[in-house]
N, C-alpha and C positions, 0 to 999 in steps of 0.2 A: 284600620286597625286601633283601637285603642285600650290602653291598660287603667284598668277601675282600682285595683289596689293589690298591694303584694305583702306575704309574713313573710319574714325572713326566721328560721328557726336558728341556723347557725353557718354561718357562710363567714369567711376570715376573724376579723376583729369584731363582728356585728351576731349578736344573736335576739332571738325574740325581740324581734322589731317589726311596726306594721305602718304602712305608709299606704296612702291613697292620693289617688292620681286625677286631676279635671285637666281642661284643653290644654292650658299653659299650668304644669308645676311647677314651683321655682324653690328650692330648698339652697338655704342658706348656711352656714356651718363654717368653723374651722377646718382647717388641713388636718386629717390624721381622724376624722368623725365617722369617714366611710362612704363621703361621697361617690368616690370612685368604685369604690365596691359595690356599691349600689347600680351602677352602673353594669360590671361583669355580671351582677346579680342575675338583671333584667334579661342581659345576653344569654346567660347559661339557661336560664330558663326556658328559652324560646329552644336551643339549639344543644344542649345537654353538653356533658366534660367532652372534648377532644381527647382521644383513645392515643394520638399521638401526639398533643402538646401537655408534658409531664407538668408546667405551671400552671394549667388547670386546679393541679389537685393541692396545691398550693395555699389555694383558700379554706384548707382542713381548717373547721372553729380551733380555733385557741385552746379550748376548753371542751371539754368531754360531751357539749349538745350536742342534736343533731345536726348532720351535714347536709342540710337544703333547706327549702321550705314552699311556699304555693304563692300563685300569682294568678289573677282573676283577671279576663280579657274579652273585649268585644270584638266580633268578626263576624260583618256579613248581616248582623240586627242578631246575632244570636248572642250569649253570655256565658264562656267556658271557664273552669278552674283549671290552670296545671298544677300538679303537686308532685316533685321529684324527690330523690333524697340520692346522695353520694358515698361512695366509699372511696375504700382506697386504690381499687380496681374498677375496670368499667364493668365488669362482671355484677359487681356488688353494688349498681346503680340502680335506680326503681322509677315508674316514669305512668301516672295514674292522668286520664283526663276525665272532666265533670264538667256536665251540662244539666242545667236544671237541677241539679243537687244529684243528678244520678249520672254513675259511668260511663262515657262516651267513647266512640270511637270514629268519632268523624277524622281525625288526627290520630296519627302515631309519634313515635318520639322524633321524629324528624319535622317536629311543630315547625320551625322556624324556615326549614326548607318548603315546605307544602304552603307555608301563612304567604309565602313572599316571595317563593319561587331564586330565594337566592340563597348559594351558600355560606357558612357563618361568617369566612373573611367578606366577601363580598359585600352583607350587607351593612358589617360591620363600617367597611371604606365609604359606603354611603352614609348611612344616618348616624353614627357616632360622629360627631366636634370635639376633641379634646384639646388641650394644654400645646399640645406640639405642630398640629396642624399649620399654626401661622408660619413655622420655623421652614416647613418643606415646600412652601410658594407651588407656584406652576407644576414644577417638576413632578413635588411627591402627587400633587391630583391628580395629574396628568396619567403617570404611572400607574396608580389604583385604579383608577376610571376605566382604562386601557383596560388594564385586566378583567374590569366586570365583563367590557362588552365583550371586548373578544375571546373572553370565556379560558385566557391562557396566560401564564404566569412567564413564559419563556419569552415572548416580544412582547413587546410595547406596543405596537400599532398595526393595521392590516398593510402598511407598506411596506416593513420588515419581512411579513411576512411574504407578502406576494413574492420580493426581491429577491428572499432565499428559495423560492420555489423557481423563480425563472433563474436562478446560477444552477439549481440543480439541472433543471432541461437544458441548460449550453454542455454542462458535463456532459450527455447523453449525448445532444448533436446541436453545434453551432453553428453559426453561419461560413464559416471556412471550414465546412464539411469535415471538422475534426472533433472527437469526442468517444464516449465507449460505444456507441453503436456503430460510427466509421472504421471503429476499428477492430471491432469482432466482424463486420464486412469485410475488409482487406484479410482477416485471420483464415476466415472462411472462404474467400474466392483465392488465396493462397493453396489451400491443402486442396480443396475441386482440383485446384491444376494439379497438384502433387499426385492425386485419386487417377486424374486422366492418365498423367506418365504412368503408374502402377499398374490398368487395367490389364494389361499385355501381360503381364509377368502373373498377376493372378490368376488368369486363364490360364498359363503356359503352366503353372503349378498345379491346378486342377487338371489338365492332361495329361501330367506328369503321375500325379495318383492316380486317379484311372487307371492309364498304364499299368503302374504297379500292382495295382487290383486284380488285373486282368491275367497278370501275370503270376500271380499268389494264385489264384483258384488253376488255373490252368497246371501248377507245380500240384498240387493238392487232386487235381486230377489223375496227374501222371501217377505220384504217387498211389494213388489206391489201384492203379492199374499193375504199376509196377510190384505192389503188394498180393496182388490175384496171380501173375504170372509166377511169385515168387514160391507161392502155393503151389501150385500145377508143377512149377520145378520138382519142389521137396518129394511131392505124392509119384511124380516120375523119378525120382534119384531111389525112393522105397521101391519100387516094382523092377529097378535094375541093380539094387543091390542081393546079395546072396548073404548066407549062413556065416559064409565063410571070413567074408568080407567086409559084413557088418558091425564088426566092433571096431574096427580100421577106422571104416566110415564115419560111425557115431564117435571117435574119437576128434575124428577133425572139424567135426559139424559142430561139436562142443568147444572146441579152438576159435572155429571160426565164429558161433555165437559171443565167445569174449573180445575179438575182435571189434566185433562190431558194437559192441558197449562201448568200448575204448571212442570207438568212430561217431556214437550219438552223445558221449562226454563231450567230446572234440567240439561237437556242431553245437551242443548246448551253449560251449565258451564262446563259439563263433557267434554265437545268434542265429543258426542257420543261416550263414551268408557265404556265400562261396567267395573265399578271401585269400589269396594267393602271397607267396614269401616276397615277392618282386613288390606288391603294394604294400607292407608293413617295410617292406629295408628305403622305400619312398619319403615314408615318415619318418623311421630312423633317422635319415640322411637329413629329413626337415629339423628336427632336435638336433645333429651335429652343425647343422647351417645355423640355428638358435645360439647356441653357445660360442659357437664364434662369432656370430653376431655381438651378443654379447660384452667378449670379453674385447672386441675390437672397438663397442661402444666406451669401455672403461679405460681402452688405451685412450682414444680419442678426449675423455673427458681430462683426463690427464694432462694433454697436451694446451690447455690453453694458456696463454703467455700472459704473465702479469703486468697489468695495466697500471701503469704511471696516473698517481691523480695530482700530480703537479699541476697546477692551473699554467694554459700559456697561451699567450697574443695570439690572435689568426693572424694567415700569410698576409694580410691590409696593414694589419699594423708594423707589423717585423719591417714590411718594405716602406713604410712610413716614417719609423723613427729611424732607418738606415741611411736613408736619403736623406732627414733634418740634419743627421749628423756628417754624412759629407758635404752637405751644404753652408755647412757654419760659417757667416762671415763673407761671404762671397758677395752675396749679390749689394751689402750696402757699400764695401770697397767699390766695386765695378759702377756704382753710378757716382760718387761724389767725385774721385780719384780726379775724370777727365773737366771737372769743373773746375776744381784747383789749379788745375795745370792750364787751362785757359786765361785766369787771374794772375799767371804768373805770367806768364808770355802777352800778356797785354802789359803788362806795367814794365817791363823788358822792351818791348816797343816801345811805348811812349818815351822811354830816358834815352832810345838811341835818335828817335825823329828830332827829340830836342835838342839832342847833341850836333845833329849832324846838320836840320836846317837852321840852327840856332833861333828856335823856338821858344819865346819863353813858356814853356808849361811845368808849372810850379811844380819844386819838388816835392811839397805835402801832397799834393794829387795822385803821385807818387806811390806815396809811406800810406796812404787813406786805403789804395786798390790794395796794396802789400799787403796791408795788418788783415784788410776784412778776407784777403784769401788764408792768412794765416789764419784768424779766428774760424773760420768756417772750416779750415784741415783740420782744426783742432778741436771741433765740435763732431765733425764725421768723425776721428780717429776714435773719440771718447764713445759716442754710440755704437760704432761698431766695435768696440772693446764689451759692451754693456747687451747687446748684443745677443754677443759669442757665449758670452757669461751665461746668460738666458738660455740660448740653446741646448747650449753642453751640461747645464742643470735637468731641463726636459728629459736629456739621454740618459742622465744617471738616473733619476726618478724613474723612467722605465723602466730601465735595467735593475733597478732595486724592488720595483712589486714584482717581478718575478724570478729574483732571486741568483742573479748574474751579475752580481757586485763585484764576485771576485775576477771575474775577467777584463780585458780591454776590450773596449767598445767595439770593433771589426771583430775578436775570437767572440764576443759577447751573442752578436749579430749571428755569425757564425755556429755556436753552440747552438741557439735557441733553432735556428732554421731545423737543424741536424733532428734533436728531440722531435721540435713538431712533426716531421714526418717520419721519425721511429714512431712515436704515438701513433699517427693516423695507421701506419703498418698494420701496429699491433691490433687497432679494433678492428682493422677489415679481414687480417688473418683470423683473428677470433669468430668475427660472424661467419666467416665459410667453415669453419671447424663446427659451429653451431648448427650451418643447414645442414653440413654430413650427418650430426649426429640426430639432427630430427630425420634425416631420410631412413638412416639406419633403426632408429626407432618406429617407423613406418615398416622397415621392411620384417621387422621381427614381431611387432602386431600383426600382421598378415599370415608369417610362418602359425605365430600360435593358435589363430584361430582357425586356420584347417587341420592343424592336429589337435584342437579340441573337439570339432566337429567328426574328425574321426572316430577320435576316443569316444565319444560322448553318443557313439553307436552302439555300445558295447555296455559302457558305465560310465556313471556320475560319481565314482570312489573313488579313481586313480591318483595315489598321491604321489608318484613318479611318475611322468609317464612316459620318460626313457625306458626303465625297468617295463613296466606295463607293456609295450611294444614289443621285449623282447620276453618276455613271456608268452607277446602274443604270436610272434614268433617261433618260438619253440614249439608251441599245440599245435600251428599249423603242419612244422616239421614231424610231428609224432604221428598226425593224420595223413600227411601220404606215408608213411612206414608203414602204417596200420593198414592202408588199402592196397600197398603194395603186398603186403604179408595175405590180407584177404583174397587176392587174386592168384594167388600161391596156392593157397589151399583149396581154391575152384578149380583150380587143371586139376592139381594132387585128385582132390574126390571125382572131375570126370575121367583121370585118368582111370583109377578103378573101377569104375561104374563101366565104362567103353570098354575094360579087358575081362567083363562077367557080366553083362546084359546081351539082350539080344539086339540085332541091328536096327529095328523098327523102333524099340522103345529107346535107343539111343540116337538114333535120328531126329525125334520126336524131343527127346530131352537138349539136344545142340540148340535145334529150332527154339525150342525157351529160352536158350541161354543168351543166342543172340540176340531177341527178342530184348532180355534184361536187360542185356548191354547195350541197344538201341533206345531203350528209354530212359538209359542212367545218362547216357552221354545227351539227348536231348531236357533229362532234367538239370543234369549242370550248366548247360545253355541258358535254361530260363531264371538259374540262380544268378550267372554272370549280368545277364537282365536286368537279374530282380540287383543286384549290386549297386550295377549302373545306372540304373533308376533314383535306386534309395539316394545315393551319390547329389545327383543332380535337383532330385528334390531337398536334401537339404539345404544345397544353397536358393534352391528357388523359394522355399519355406521364408526364407529371412525378408524378403522381397513382400513375400505373400501374409506375414505378420507385421509387416509396415503398413502394409496394405488394410487388414483388420483396424490396426491401431489411426490409423488415418479418419475411417470410415466412425469410429466411437469418437475420433477428436470431432470430425463434421457434425455427429449429430449433436453433440455436447455443443457447440459451436451457433447447433440452428436453434437449439432452446433458452443458451441465454440471450441470441438474438429476438427470440419472442420475447424472453422475461425482461429486457433491457424496450423493447417497445412496450410493452406494458404499462412498465413503470414509468417510460416518460407520456404514455397515453395519461394515465392517472393521476399523474403530475400535473399534465396541460388540463385535467377536468377539472382538477382541484383549484389549479388558477383561476384556472373560467369560474369555479362557483364560488371563490372567493371574491373575486372581482362582482360580482352579480350581489353576492350576500353584502360587498362593500356599500353596491349604491342604492342594495336596500337598505343597508342599516342607515346610510344618508337619508334616504328619503323617510326613514319610519323611524328612529332615535335623535340623530343631528338635528335635522330641520327644527324638532317640538324644542330640543334642549338650544340651541340658538336662542330661540324663539322668549321663553321663560329665563335666559340668561337676560337680553336684553331689558327686559322688564324688570327685573329684580335689578340689576343695574345699574340702571337709570332711575327706579327709586332712591335707591342709596347716595346716588352721586349727579344730581340733576343737568349740572353741567356738562355730563358725557353722551357724546351720539352717536349713533352710529357700532352701537358693540355689537360683537361677533364673535365667534372662535370655529375656527377649522378643525381637520378630524384630529389632530393631536392635541384639542383641546389648549392652542395659544389663544388667546381671550385678547382682544386689539378692538380699537375703538379712535373716532376722529377727532383731532383737539385742532381749531381752525385751520379746518379741510383736509392735513394730513393724518398718516394713520399712524398712531403709536402702539406700542403693547403694555400690556402689564409691569413688565419688569421698570417702565417710566413710570410705577407710582411708586408712595410708600408702602411700606413694608405695614403696617397697616392696613393700608388701602386694596394692597394686593390680598392680604386675608378677606377682605369686604368681596372682592371678585371671586376669590377661588371657596366661597363659602356661597354666594350667588351659584358659582357653576354646581357648587355640590345641591341645590335645590330644585337649579333646572335638571337635573338629571334625577331626582326624584320627578318633578312632572312627567318627566318622558318616559319614565319605566313602570310606573304605577298611574295608571289614567282611570284607574276603578276606585277600590279602595288603596289607601295608603299607608304609609306606617307611622311610626310618630317617630322626633328624634331625639339624642340627648345630646345636650352642647353642657358639656364639661370645663366651664370655667375658659370656653376659647376665645372670648375676647380681652383677652390679658394686654394686650397693646395699643389698642384702639383710646386715641384721646375722645376727650364727653361729645364732643363733636358727632364724631362719625358714631359711638357709641349709642347716641339718642337716635341716630339715623335707621342701627341698627335694630334698637331696641322696637320703632316704628316700624318696622316690617318685620318681626318676630309677630308681633301683635294682630298684623294683617294675614300672614299664612296660617298662624295659627285655628283662623276659620277652616280649616280643609287637614292639617298637621296638629297633632298633639305634643305639644314641647315640653320637654324634662330639661328643666335648666338649673346648673350644680354654681355653684361661686362659696368661694369662702369670704367674700367683701359687699358689704352691704352699698357698698359704690359704686358697683357692677348689679347692682338688682333691680329687675325690668319694671318692679313699679317704683313710679314717683315717690 
């Protein structure tokens, strides 16, 4: 790709300016004349304004001229002209492309991306050389080029990406069989064990549920039969009734109906369950037990003994200090006293021997021995007193540390032992109290659970459990009284009917009453069975719900395990693809890059040999058979190495049509010799690359 010409209508401090370009275009002008602005204009004509980068809008013309311009370029043998204008925001921007004087749609607004297959930032990193490149050295070029090749700004190279993915795979499952997947598998294994343990409870729940349903269906059938019998009874009653007693029987029937309504109302309160007063009394007793246990708990909570926070030494420390006190000065005296006695006895024996045997033993010898004995005894006595003083001071310091200075040593040790025993006993008593409190709390929790299960079978809105139980007890009592009254009314009706009806109807009526009584007895037994099964189901329901929750947990764990295995598989595939991509990249990009780098570096540094670079763009070469890296070169030489690296990257990325390069006074630190080598290289590469060279000094001109 080659730029032929451009026209700037208005861009920063430049307006109405034309510029033509050749294979090597050199612009030499003073600072502030717009050279860097020209480079930015070329880049924006290719890529447009960056919507996220508000700095592009800073090139708004300083006057009121049109913001934009045109650029004519050649690509693939065709000549195009791009025209762009810009406004305060992205929606105000315009783009037009012409070919052979006519509007063309060969390329869109993404002109640079479509020409070079690179985004704006990557294109700038490769093809623009500015004054700051030499300050950043190898780190700058490595980071930027890796960003282009790896297509990411988060990682600097393939190795860091692969290392991160490998670490993530280890988080799923490592060699020690630890990680997310083994953890989920262990949880799943534990859940399955719990499910197996509760499977019998689940079966028991369903068995009870089926039995309860059978009992309720049987009760409904018996009630239907009872209703039919009662209708037959009433019909017989009508036949037995005479005009004389009809009014009385009707009055009794109305009273009977009122009592039946009361019984029905009681049954509604009792949820049609057969609950006896004895059962309610049991739960009232439970409430009393809860109150007693709560009072006992409050009483025990106040029984905690205050524990002294005063620090005390251990029993071993007390025993050691007391032993040291009792042994003060003994060891020194017991060892040295016999020695002094032996010296004294020896002196007396020598003197007596010399006197009895008339042996001439000089008195000086005796005096010396006596003197030595006296000196030794004096030293022994001094050390003994010093040792006693140290031992006493040690005991005094020990007693002072724990606050027993106001006691004599023997009394202090006894007081310390007593305090230690008292503190230990207090701790033990409080621990026993805490265990007893915990047991009572468990008992209260168990009683409350049983009370709640019983009450919740009637209502969920009982604010005072004990009051509710007494109300329930009163309802049961009233129901029993109503049943007794109903029985009396039935007897009265039967008596009236027996006195005023024929014998056959009376017999039939009595049989029907017996059938009704038998049915009611059966229904009462069924109600008792239903009540018993309901109580058993309430207990089994807890285990059944736990079983269901464990099933949901198992399902969730299986889903989580499936997802983790899938994520691990994706991570492993990604790592495999990255390594394969790395290998392909090495073959397809790095090898040509190293070849071009070697060519350019050896043209700039004839003395260098074996120039190459690794996958992180660390350049190395041979000096006297030793491998050196680019850090051993001067700053200017490092810049030339980085320049060669960039040129090598262009060769490896663009094998057909190559882009232009813009050099914005990038060779400031070069000395004359290196600059001349660089000029020679630029003239050589201009055969395949268009070069736009910008500098403020004629001393850095490319022409001689």
